[in-house]
N, C-alpha and C positions, 0 to 999 in steps of 0.2 A: 215297325216297333220304334218306340221313342227312347231317348236316354233320360237319365235323371230319376228322381223319386216319383212314385205314383201319388196322386193326390189323395187326401184323406177321404174316407167316407163322409157323406153329409151328416151333420149332427141331427140326431133323433132323440126325442125325450126318453130318458131312462137308459140310453145306450152310451157306451164310451169305447173308444178305440185306443189300443196301445200295442206295444211290441214286446215280445218275449225273445231274448237274445240267447245265442248259443244252444239252440234246440237242434241237436244233431247237425251242427254246422249252419243252421238256418237262423235268420231273424224272422220270427213268425208274427204276422199281424193278427190280432184277435179283436173281435167284438165281444163285449160282455155286458150283462145286465144283472141286477140284483147284487152288485158288488159292494153296496154301501153298508151292509150288515155282515160282520164277520161270522164265520162258523156255519154258514148255510150249506146244505148239501149241493154238490156240483153236478150240473148236467152239461155234457159235452156234445155239441152238434157238429157233424162232419158233412159238408156239402158235397154235391155231385158235379157232373160235367154238363154243360160248360157254365158253371156257376161260381159263386164266391161265398164267403161268410155272409154277404149282403142278402143271400136268399133266405136267411133265418130272421131277418129284421122284424117281421111282423109277429112272429111267435114268441120272440125273446122277452118282450115286456110282460106278456101274459104269464109266462113261466116264472119270471121274477116276482110278479104279483102273487103267485102261489107259494112263494117262499124259497125259491131256488136261486143259486148263483149259476148263471147260464153263460157259457163260453162257446163262441164259434170261431175257429181259426180259418184264415185263408190257407188252404192245404198247399203242400209242396207243389210247385209249378203254377201257382195261381196268385193273382192279385198282388197285394202288398208284401207278401212273404218273399224274402230274398235269400240268396245263397245257393240256389240250384243252378245248374248249367242249362242254358236255353239252346245250345247248339244242337242241330239235328244229328250230328255225328258224335255227340257226347255219350259217355257210358250211361246207359239207361238203368243200370241196376239199382240206382238210387231211387227209382220210381216204382219199384215192385210193391206189392201190397204189404209185405213185411216192413218195409221202410216207412210207409204211411202209418202203420200201426205203432211203430216205435216212436214216430213223431207225436202221435196222440198221447202215448204213455209219458213222454217227456214234457208235453204241455201240462198234463195233470200234475206231475211232480213239481214243475216250475211254479205252479200256482199254490204249492203247499199242501196238496191233498195226497192222500194215500189210496183213495178209491173214489169212484163217482157213483152217484145215485143211478145214472143211466148214461150210456153212450148211444146217440141217435145218428144214423147214417142214412143219407139219401143217395140213390143212384149208385155210382161206384163207391161212394162213401159208406153205403150199406155193407158192401163186402169188407171194407177196411174195418168198420165197427165190429162186424161179426168175427173177423179174423183176430182183432185185438181181444175180443171176449174169449175166443177159443184158446188163445195163448195165455192170457192173464185174467181169468175169471175172479181172482182176488181183488183186482183193481176195478175192472169194468163189471159191475155187479148186477146190472140188468141191461137189456139190449132192445132197441127199437130199430128195426129195419124198414126202410121206406123205399118202395118201388122196385127194388132189386132183391129177389128172394135168394140169398146165398144158401144153397142146400148142403153145404158142408164140403170138407176136403175131398179130393178125388179118390176113388177106390183104387187100391193097389191089388194086382192079381193075387189070388189066394189058392193054395193047394194045386199049383200048376207045375210042380217040379217035373212031372212025367209027361207033360203036354208037348206035342210036336209043334214046331214052328209053323205059323199060318201066315199067309200073304195078307198084308194090310189092306183093308177096304179103302176105296177112294175117299179122299178128304171131303169134308162138307164144302170147302171152297171149290173143289173140282166138280162136285155134284151140282152146286148152284151155277157154276159157269157152264155146265152142259145142258141146262134147261133150254127149252125152245126160245124163251126170252131170257137171255143170260143175266144172272144176278150175282151179287156179292153181299156179304155180311157187312153192316156198317162198322162193327168192331174191327174188322180186317181193314176197312177203309181208314178208320182213325189211326191204325197202326202203320199205315203206308207212308212213304216218303213225300207224297204230294198232298197230304191232307192239310197241313198247315197253310200252304199258299192258297189252296182252294178256298178255305174259310176266312183267311185273314185279308185276302185281296179278291173277293168275289166281284163279278161284273155289277151286281146290284148295290155294292157297298156293304161295309160291315154292319151298319145299323140295320139295313133292310134284311140282310141275311139272318142276323140273330132274332129280329122280329119274326121272320117266317119260321125259324127253327123252334122258338119257344111257342109259336102259335100252333104248329101242326102236331106238337106233342101234348097239347093241352085239351081240356074239355071244350074249348071254343071251336075246334076243328070238327066238322061234321063227319069226317071219315074215320073217327076212332070208335070202333065197336069191338072191344077185346073179348076174347073167349079162349078157353084152354085148347091146346093143340093135341091132336090124338096120337100122332106118330113121331112128329119131329123130322119127317122127311124133307128133302130139299123142296119138293113140289109144295108141300104144306107150308113150309116156312116162307115161300114165295107169295103166300096170301097175306102176309103182314104188310103194313104200310111200307112204302119205299124208303122212309127215313130209317127203317131198321134193316130191311132186305132190299138193297139199292139195285137199280139198273147198273149192269157191269161197266158200261161206258161212261157213267156220270159220276161227278163229285157230289158232295153234300149241298153245295151252294145251288147247283142246277136242280138237284132233287127236290128241295123244299120251295124253290121259286114259284112253280105253278100254283101252289096252294097258299101263297102268302096272303095275309089279310088285306082287304082293301084299305085305303087311307082312312075311310070312315070307321071301319072295324078297329083299326089300330088306335085311333083317337078315342074310341069308346072303351078301350080296355082298362078296367079298373084295378086288376090284380098286378099288372105290369105296365103302368103308364110310361110314356117316353122318358120321363125324368129318371125313373128307376132303371129302365133298359139302358140308358146312356151310361150308368155306373158300370155295367158289364162291357159296353162298347169301349169306353176309355180304358178299362182295365186290360182287356185282351189286346187292344191296340198298343198298349204299353209293353205287355209281356210277350205278345204273340201266343199261339196255341201250343207250341211244341212241348213245353213243360207239362201241360195238361195231357197231351196226347201220348206222352212217354209211358203213362200207366198202361194204355192200351197195347203198346208195343211189348210190354212185359206180360200182360195178361193173355195175350193171344199167342205168345211164344213160350219158350222154355225157361226164361229168366224168372227165378223165384218159385217155379212150380214145385221143386223138391221141398222147399221149406213148408209149403202148405200140405203136400202129400205126406210129410212126416206125421201129421195128425190124422191120417186116414183112419176112419172108423170111430173117431172120438166124437162124442156128443157135446153140445153146449148146454149146460144144465141151469144157467141162470135164467130168471124170468125173461121171456122174450115176447115181443109184440111185433107182428108184421102188419104194415099199413100201406095202402096204395089208393089211387084214385080210381073210381069206377071206369073212367075213360083212359086208363093207363095201360098200354100194351106191355109195359115193362114187366108186369107180373107174370106174363106168359111167354116172354121172349125166349127163355131157356125151357124147352119143353119138359114138362113134368116136375120142374123145380118146386113149384108151389105145393104140389101134392106130396112131395118128399120132405117138406120142412119138418114135420113132426117126428120123422126118424132121427134128425139131427138135433132138434130142440124139444126135448121132452116137456119143458115148461112153456111151450108155445101157447100164446093167446091170439085168437084170430084164425085166419087173416080177417082184417077189417078193411072195407072199401068205403071211401068217402064220396058221396054224391057230389056232382058238380065240379069234380077235379079230374085232371089227367095226370101227366107225369110230374108236374110241378106243384104237388098237392099242398105243401106248406106255404106256398105263395098264393095259389088259387083259392084255397079254403082254410086260411090261418086259424080262424076261431074254432072250427070243428077239429082241426089237426091238434091245436093246443089243448083242447078239452080232452081229447083221447089220451094224449101224453100225460096230462096232469092226473087223469083218472088212473092210468097205468102206474104212475109213480106213487100215488097215494095208496094203491092196493098192493103193489108188487115191487116198486123201486126200493133200493137200499140206500139209506143215508150214507153219503161219502164224505169223509173229512180227512 
């Protein structure tokens, strides 16, 4: 990691960068579009891992052209947002989903809005957006989840006062480790103490690692043929690509290296050319990955679980759209979650799958993505001021 301030995002037509200060102790870097005209409804875009506000650069001008004030923050632990603790032994409670949702609320209020037309979240940002909507539907008045189908708060045991104690079944981690080809879940890897060093200082270099990671989770990689899972058993999960269910002995850098694109393939990439990829490379070299990884430490453990479980059984009644890429395994990563969405979201539209896109759908197919969002907003979004 380097010291000093992170460089600004490159200038792009219709976009500006600025900082919002004292956001739950943070100085939050935002990208915004459509800011020239006061009173426009607000759309808030929350990026995923390992991304930045930069991941929305292609869709923001299209949303602004449609009449919206569009804001994308670098989330806590990422990019130019500062004020979080990057140490691996820091208190990670500040990186639980509740804290990210509170950051989103504070950004909305700092911009002078009481509500938003829609909150849009990608990857882990999808869970943050859904949780924010669960807690404050008066502010986050419609929801678009991208790639990660958050199927609601965990169930709390019901009518079990007379039940006898039962022995816990083996954990998923134990079942994966016991397979003939021992495996582990990538979320557990991201939560581990060695994850940052593995990704920040990989043998192939940070640029080559990120190039491979973005490639294998995109529609460009021929190995992505997602489908629903029947049982969610360890053996079935082990049929997922290794970037999700990893070989137990390997880190992520070694996992994606064999499927990295050739130099010719990388040079031909139009949705993430090297100049754009370098924005990510410089940002993570500056901040490290630990802040980003701390959300996984919370999500895979007990920190913050009670805050979400408090809402067990509660539905999210605002208009909701789920969108993913046809080649994105993220839709099926949690067995049965996609099929259960309508139980949690009575106003669900979709799911909708975009051809020619994998996990990075808003970057791989920005025009199709923006058109879906604009159509959703015009028919179901709520003006927020």
